[in-house]
C-alpha positions as CSV (number, residue, x, y, z in Angstrom):
1,X,-85.0,-86.1,171.7
2,X,-81.7,-84.6,173.0
3,X,-79.8,-85.8,170.1
4,X,-82.2,-84.4,167.6
5,X,-82.0,-80.9,169.3
6,X,-78.0,-81.2,169.0
7,X,-78.2,-82.2,165.3
8,X,-80.7,-79.3,164.8
9,X,-78.5,-76.9,166.4
10,X,-75.5,-78.1,164.7
11,X,-77.4,-77.7,161.1
12,X,-78.5,-74.1,162.1
13,X,-75.0,-73.0,163.1
14,X,-73.4,-74.4,160.1
15,X,-75.8,-72.5,157.8
16,X,-75.2,-69.2,159.7
17,X,-71.5,-69.7,159.5
18,X,-70.0,-66.3,158.1
19,X,-68.2,-66.7,154.8
20,X,-64.2,-66.8,155.1
21,X,-63.9,-64.4,152.2
22,X,-64.5,-60.8,152.2
23,X,-65.2,-58.4,149.3
24,X,-62.5,-55.6,149.5
25,X,-63.8,-52.3,147.6
26,X,-61.5,-50.1,146.3
27,X,-60.6,-47.3,148.9
28,X,-60.9,-44.8,146.0
29,X,-64.7,-46.0,145.5
30,X,-65.5,-45.7,149.0
31,X,-64.2,-42.4,149.4
32,X,-66.0,-41.0,146.3
33,X,-68.9,-42.4,147.7
34,X,-68.4,-41.1,151.1
35,X,-67.8,-37.7,149.9
36,X,-71.0,-37.5,147.7
37,X,-73.3,-37.8,150.6
38,X,-71.3,-35.4,152.9
39,X,-73.1,-32.3,154.0
40,X,-76.7,-34.0,153.1
41,X,-79.8,-33.7,155.4
42,X,-81.6,-36.7,157.1
43,X,-85.3,-36.0,157.7
44,X,-88.1,-37.5,159.2
45,X,-92.1,-37.2,159.6
46,X,-93.4,-36.4,163.0
47,X,-96.3,-39.0,162.9
48,X,-97.8,-41.6,164.9
49,X,-99.1,-44.0,162.2
50,X,-97.3,-46.0,159.4
51,X,-96.7,-43.9,156.3
52,X,-95.6,-45.9,153.2
53,X,-92.1,-44.9,152.4
54,X,-92.5,-44.4,148.5
55,X,-95.3,-42.2,149.3
56,X,-93.2,-40.2,151.7
57,X,-90.4,-39.8,149.3
58,X,-92.7,-38.8,146.5
59,X,-94.4,-36.2,148.7
60,X,-91.1,-34.9,150.2
61,X,-90.0,-34.2,146.5
62,X,-93.2,-32.4,145.5
63,X,-93.1,-30.4,148.4
64,X,-89.8,-29.1,148.2
65,X,-89.7,-28.9,144.4
66,X,-85.8,-28.4,144.0
67,X,-84.5,-26.7,140.8
68,X,-81.6,-29.3,140.5
69,X,-81.2,-32.8,141.2
70,X,-82.0,-34.4,144.5
71,X,-81.4,-38.0,145.7
72,X,-83.6,-39.5,148.4
73,X,-82.4,-42.9,150.0
74,X,-84.7,-44.6,152.8
75,X,-82.4,-45.6,155.6
76,X,-84.9,-46.9,158.1
77,X,-88.4,-46.8,159.1
78,X,-89.4,-43.2,158.6
79,X,-85.8,-42.0,157.8
80,X,-84.8,-40.6,154.4
81,X,-81.4,-39.1,153.5
82,X,-81.3,-36.2,151.1
83,X,-78.5,-35.0,148.9
84,X,-78.4,-31.8,146.7
85,X,-76.6,-31.0,143.2
86,X,-77.5,-27.6,143.9
87,X,-76.2,-25.7,147.3
88,X,-79.0,-23.2,146.8
89,X,-81.7,-25.8,147.1
90,X,-80.5,-27.4,150.3
91,X,-80.0,-23.7,151.9
92,X,-83.4,-22.7,150.8
93,X,-85.0,-25.8,152.3
94,X,-83.2,-25.4,155.6
95,X,-83.8,-21.8,155.7
96,X,-87.7,-22.2,154.7
97,X,-88.5,-24.6,157.9
98,X,-90.9,-26.0,159.1
99,X,-92.3,-27.9,156.1
100,X,-95.3,-30.0,156.3
101,X,-95.5,-33.2,154.2
102,X,-98.6,-35.3,154.1
103,X,-100.1,-33.3,156.8
104,X,-97.1,-34.3,159.1
105,X,-94.4,-31.8,160.3
106,X,-90.8,-32.5,158.7
107,X,-88.1,-32.6,160.9
108,X,-84.4,-32.5,159.5
109,X,-81.0,-32.6,160.9
110,X,-77.6,-32.7,159.1
111,X,-75.9,-36.0,158.0
112,X,-73.1,-37.3,156.3
113,X,-72.2,-40.9,155.4
114,X,-70.0,-41.5,158.5
115,X,-73.0,-41.1,160.9
116,X,-75.5,-43.8,161.9
117,X,-78.9,-42.6,161.1
118,X,-80.3,-44.3,164.0
119,X,-78.2,-42.0,166.4
120,X,-79.8,-38.9,164.9
121,X,-82.0,-36.9,167.3
122,X,-84.9,-34.7,165.9
123,X,-85.1,-32.7,169.0
124,X,-85.3,-29.3,167.6
125,X,-86.6,-27.3,164.8
126,X,-86.6,-23.6,163.7
127,X,-89.7,-21.7,163.6
128,X,-90.5,-17.9,163.1
129,X,-92.3,-16.1,166.0
130,X,-93.7,-12.7,166.2
131,X,-94.1,-10.7,169.4
132,X,-97.2,-9.1,170.6
133,X,-97.3,-6.4,173.3
134,X,-93.8,-5.3,172.9
135,X,-93.2,-2.0,174.7
136,X,-91.9,1.1,172.7
137,X,-88.5,1.0,174.4
138,X,-88.3,-2.7,173.3
139,X,-88.2,-2.0,169.7
140,X,-84.4,-2.5,169.1
141,X,-83.2,-5.8,167.4
142,X,-81.1,-6.6,170.4
143,X,-83.9,-6.4,173.1
144,X,-86.2,-8.2,170.8
145,X,-83.6,-11.1,170.8
146,X,-83.5,-11.1,174.6
147,X,-87.2,-11.5,174.7
148,X,-87.4,-14.3,171.9
149,X,-84.9,-16.2,173.8
150,X,-87.6,-17.2,176.2
151,X,-89.1,-19.1,173.4
152,X,-85.8,-21.0,172.5
153,X,-82.5,-20.2,171.1
154,X,-82.9,-17.1,169.0
155,X,-80.8,-17.3,165.8
156,X,-82.2,-14.2,164.1
157,X,-84.2,-11.1,164.3
158,X,-85.6,-9.2,161.2
159,X,-85.4,-6.6,160.4
160,X,-81.7,-6.6,161.6
161,X,-80.7,-3.1,162.2
162,X,-83.8,-0.8,161.6
163,X,-87.2,-0.5,162.9
164,X,-90.1,-2.7,161.4
165,X,-91.8,-1.2,158.3
166,X,-95.1,-2.8,158.8
167,X,-97.6,-3.4,161.3
168,X,-96.3,-7.2,162.1
169,X,-93.2,-5.6,163.8
170,X,-90.1,-7.7,164.4
171,X,-90.0,-11.3,164.1
172,X,-87.5,-13.9,165.4
173,X,-86.1,-17.1,164.2
174,X,-86.3,-19.5,167.3
175,X,-85.0,-22.9,167.5
176,X,-87.7,-24.9,169.7
177,X,-87.7,-28.1,171.3
178,X,-89.9,-30.2,169.4
179,X,-91.5,-32.6,172.1
180,X,-92.1,-30.0,174.8
181,X,-95.0,-27.5,174.9
182,X,-94.1,-24.1,173.0
183,X,-93.6,-21.1,175.3
184,X,-96.5,-18.9,175.1
185,X,-95.0,-15.6,176.1
186,X,-92.7,-14.1,178.8
187,X,-93.3,-11.4,181.4
188,X,-90.6,-8.9,180.9
189,X,-89.3,-5.6,182.5
190,X,-89.7,-1.9,181.1
191,X,-87.9,1.1,182.0
192,X,-91.3,3.1,183.0
193,X,-94.1,0.8,182.4
194,X,-93.2,-1.8,185.1
195,X,-93.5,-5.8,184.1
196,X,-95.5,-6.2,180.7
197,X,-96.5,-9.5,179.3
198,X,-95.2,-10.3,175.6
199,X,-97.0,-13.1,173.7
200,X,-95.6,-15.5,171.0
201,X,-97.1,-16.2,167.6
202,X,-95.8,-19.4,166.1
203,X,-95.9,-19.2,162.1
204,X,-96.1,-21.9,159.2
205,X,-97.5,-24.5,162.0
206,X,-101.1,-24.6,161.1
207,X,-102.3,-28.2,161.3
208,X,-99.5,-29.5,163.2
209,X,-99.7,-27.4,166.2
210,X,-102.0,-27.5,169.1
211,X,-103.7,-24.4,170.9
212,X,-104.9,-26.6,173.8
213,X,-101.7,-28.5,174.9
214,X,-99.2,-26.4,172.8
215,X,-97.3,-29.2,171.5
216,X,-96.4,-29.7,167.8
217,X,-97.1,-32.9,165.9
218,X,-101.2,-32.7,166.1
219,X,-103.9,-30.3,165.3
220,X,-105.9,-28.6,168.0
221,X,-109.1,-30.9,167.0
222,X,-107.1,-34.0,167.5
223,X,-105.5,-33.1,170.9
224,X,-106.4,-35.7,173.6
225,X,-106.8,-33.2,176.4
226,X,-109.7,-31.2,177.2
227,X,-110.2,-27.7,175.9
228,X,-109.1,-24.9,178.1
229,X,-112.1,-23.1,180.4
230,X,-113.4,-20.1,178.5
231,X,-115.4,-17.1,179.9
232,X,-116.6,-14.4,177.6
233,X,-114.4,-15.9,174.7
234,X,-111.1,-15.0,176.6
235,X,-109.2,-17.8,177.8
236,X,-108.7,-17.7,181.8
237,X,-105.0,-18.3,182.4
238,X,-103.6,-18.0,185.9
239,X,-101.0,-15.0,185.9
240,X,-98.8,-14.8,188.9
241,X,-98.5,-11.1,190.6
242,X,-94.5,-10.6,189.8
243,X,-94.6,-7.4,191.4
244,X,-95.1,-9.0,195.0
């Protein structure tokens, strides 16, 4: 029995022996290919169930609708690298986040050929946020940036220099953490009205954002947590007395 095991082990080891020759690809070709994928994007779908790769790639194309050529390569389970011939296409796709593909939130990060796709972490996403309850004296882009910073890293406030010209008011572009509950608002000081509450509303996340647990990735109807207690159609929220 032992001899048979040794023979089998020897046969397997021999069959797994690495080749003694290595294919040398011209450095010029490798460099050209490397440069072709420089400045690309790597994307993934925030999902729980398995999704067919071909279906996902087709859905990404139809959702983005680039005007120029776009190449997509599957680099792992639910990992897709995308390159664009037109910089305008890539800039538009990044600027118009968040995207929903096949009913799932699409996450993206910068990517290049010298990166390992399995090392990429899709931990953040930029989202437009509007602010409710903003005091009159808060109506400057700089103060709005301070307030929106409670939701995440504020990278843009619109309008930039003037007062808002519509009822929606200011809106802020905020980079939020994907796997943490979205911040619902913040208490903030005023010059003459004491402490006021400013609430946050997140845009373009319908169907992939839960109003029960405040997490991205699923709709409110699919939340595993029980709904919040209600009284007279007003959510009961414990709010600390900040003036004590």
